[in-house]
N, C-alpha and C positions, 0 to 999 in steps of 0.2 A: 406549491401546496399539495401537488399530486403525490409527492414523496411522503407526505404526512399520512395520506389515506392508504398508501402502500406499506405503512408500518416501518418506514425507514428509521433505523436506529442511529444513524450517523448525525453529524452536526450540520449537514447540508441545509436543513430547514432554517436553522437559526442564522446561518451565514447569508442565505438568500434574502431572508426577511430584513436583516440588518442593512444589506446593500439597497434594498428597495426603499426602506424608510429613509436612509441617508439621501437617496436621489430625490424623493418627494420633498424633503425639507429644503434641499438646495434649490429645487424648482420654485417652491413657495417663496424663497428669499430672493428670487430672480438672480441667481448666481450665474455670471457669464462665463465661468471657467469649467462648466460641465462639458465633457467631451462625449463623442459618440462611440468611444471604445467600450466594449463589454468585457469587464474583468472576469477571469476564470477563478471561481472560488476554490479554497484549499481542498475541498472534498471532491473536486473534479479534475479532469485532465484536458489539455488542449489537443484534440485529435482532428483529423480531416482538415489539414491546412488548406486544401483546395476550396473547401466551403467557406472557411474564414476569409480567404482571399476574395472570393466572390462577394461576400458581405461587405468587405472594405471597398471594393470597386463600386458596388451599388450605392454606398453612402456618398460617393463623389459624383454619382450620376445626376444629370441636370433634372431628371424626373424623380429625384429621391422623395420629395414631399408626397408623391402619390403612392410610393411603395414602402413608406417607413414602417407601417404596421407589420407586414409579413417579414421584413428584414429583422425587426426586433424579435419577433417570435422565432425566426430561424436561429438567431444567436442564442436565445434561451434554450432551444432544442439541442444545440451543440454543447452547451454547458451541461445540460441534463444528460446527454449521451456520454459525455466524459465521466460524469459521476457514476452512471450505470456500469460503464466499462471498468472503472476502478473498483467498484464494490462487487459486481457480479459477473463481469466478463463481457466479451463482445456480443454474444447472442442477445443479451438484454439491451445492449446499446444500439443494435442494428435498426430497430424500429424507429428510434429517434433520429438516426442519421437519414433514414429514408424520408421521414417527415421534413427534415431540414432541406433535403434535395428538392422536394416538391415545393416548399416555400420559396426556395431560391428561384425556381422557374416562374412561380407566380409573381414574385417581386420584380423579376426582369421584365416580364410582360407588362406589368403596371407602369414601371419606370419608362419603358420604351414608348408607351402609348400616352404618356402624360402630356397634356396640352401645355405648351410653353411658348409664348410669342417671342419672336426674335426682334432685337437682341435682348438677352436676359442676363443680368449680372448675378442674380440669385436664383435658387431653385424656384420653379414655377409656383406662383400662388394659386390658391383655389379661387376660381372665378364664380361670382354669385350673379345669377340672372336678375335683371330688374323687372319686377312684376307690378302691374297696376294694383292699387288698393282694392281689397275685396268688397263687393256690394253686399247689401243685407240679404239678398236672395242667395248669393253664394255661401254666406255664413250659415243660413238656415239649412241649405242642402248638405253642408259639411257636418252639421250636428246630427242630421237624420242618417247619414251614411255610416253603416257599421264598419268598424276598424278591421282590417284584414289581420288575421293572426300572424305573428312573426314566425318564420320557419325555425325549427330547432337547430341550434348551432352544431356543426359537424366536428366538434372537438371533444376530446376526453371521452370517446365512445368505447365502451368495453367490447372486447373482441373474443371473449371465451367464457364458458361456464364449466363447472367441475361436477364430478359425480362420486358417489360412495363406492367402496370396494365391491366389485362384481355387480354394480347397479347401473341401470339405464334410465331410472326415473328422475324427474326434475325436482331438486330439493327446494325448500322454501326460500333460501337466500338466492338461489339461481333464478327464481321466478321474478325477483326484483330486477335482475340484470336483463332478462329477456323482455320484460315490459318496456324497459328503456330502448332495447333494440327494435321492438315492434313500433314504438313511437317514431323512431328515426325513419324506419321504412315507410310508415304511413305519411310522414311529412315530405318524403322525397320519392314520389311514385316511379321515377326513372331508375332508381337504385335497385340492384339485385344483390343477392347474398349467396355465398357458398359455405356450406356447413361441412366441417371435416372432423370426424370422430376419431378419438385416440384412446388407448388403454395404457396400463403400466406393463412391465415386462413379464409378469407372472402368468402362468398357464400356457397352453399351446397356441401356436400361430393361428390355426383355424378358429379356435374358440375366441381369441381376442379380436380377430377380424370381424366375426359376427357381432361381438359385443360393441365394437366401435361403430358399426353400422346401426345398431339399435339405439345407441346414444344420439347419433345424428338424426335418426328418425324421431326420437322424442322431442328434440328441439324443433324439427320440422312441424310436428303435430301441434306444438304449442303456438308457433307463429301462425299456422293456418287458423287455429282457434281465435287468434287475435285479428283475423281479417286479412292477413297477407295472402295474396294470390299465389297458388302453387308454382306457376311458371316463372315466378321471380326468385325461386329458391332451387338450388342444386345441392346435392350432398354426396359424400363418399366416406368410406371408412378406411383408416390407415393402420388399424391394429396397433402393434407396438413398434411401428417403424420410425416414430419420431418422439422419442422419450425426453422428458424433462429431467434434469439432474439437480441434486442438492447434496450438501454434506450430510444431511439427515436423510437416510434411506426412505423412511416413511413419508417425509415431506416430498421427496422426489416422486414417489409413487402417487401421492395425492395430486401433485401438479400435473402428472402425466394423464390422469383420468379426466379427460376434458373433451369438449367440442369447441373447435376454433371457428371463428366467423370471418370470412373475407368479404369486405364490402366492395362492390363493383359499380361503376357508373358515376360516382361522385368522388371528389377529393375529400378525404376524411382522415382525421387524426384519431387513431384507436390505440388502445393499450391493453396489456394483459393484466386482468384483475385477479385478486386472490381472496376476495371477501366471502366467497361461497365454498372455500375448501372444506372437504370432508376428511378429517384425519382418522386413522384406524384406531387410535387410542380409545375413542368413544365406543367403537364396535367391540374392542377387547373388554372394556369395562362392563358392557352389557352382557357379554358372553360369560364373564366371570361371575356376574351377579346371578345369571340363570343357572350356572353350574352350582353355585353355592346354595341356591334355593332348592335345586333338585337333590343335592346331597342331604340337605336338612330334612326334606320330606322322606327320603329313604331311611334316614336314621330314626325318625319318629315312627315310621311304619314298622321298622325292625323291633323297636321297643314294645309296640302294642302286640305283635305276633307272639303267642306262647311257644316256648321251646318244647320240642318233643322229648318225652322221657326216654332215657337210654335203658335198654333191656340188658 
């Protein structure tokens, strides 16, 4: 569903939903012919065979039952990465391959540490502890005890915000993104964040270096205002050293005007969002409107001014 929010125009969403619905129906019908193989949809490519091989080996691991969730997510990431590579190139797929690598390590650790008594003919079952029935006093204490809030999930976390041409202020749509970032940082006190400012390719190197630093400073100030401690945040400006590209030049410029956020200290799945892009067409339209209004005022003023008689 992430591709839907990223405005993906291909058929990947329909294909993925079709496969998911088919799998749900077969599970509800107790179909015994369901395999653990993850098919690669037509809008994707099978890449990184080393990771696919690791996933296959983990499925045969005696502790598979303890690691099934990260293995499944790992294979979804691989299919997703294949789609990104096919549609947009390796740079867009790299993040998802990195996530798949982290999930492979997590799954291996869970599988290796899964409790499984010997001998075991099947993957180890989950062992339920036998507890005595609760007393009335225990029930009363449970009702009075406030429930601890569940920590925010570290998945689908945005890792960038965008800026207007020659601007360093936070736009309204970027505010929503940074509020989400602040919530994550508040929920995980051990996490730190690195802010990296960027610009497009226009103007001088020195000007863009200063502009990229101002953009990173703007994000820093916003997070500080949300209660994030300064020693958890580091920043730097990259100027135009790391440009984004697109077949549409204006789109490439808009993607380049950004601050990227690297999350440190926790395993996190982040993505590059584009919901707050500021395109230059809006700026041009406003400039044209101002120019038209100015010309109109000058024309009216000229009509009102009497012409001097020629001698």
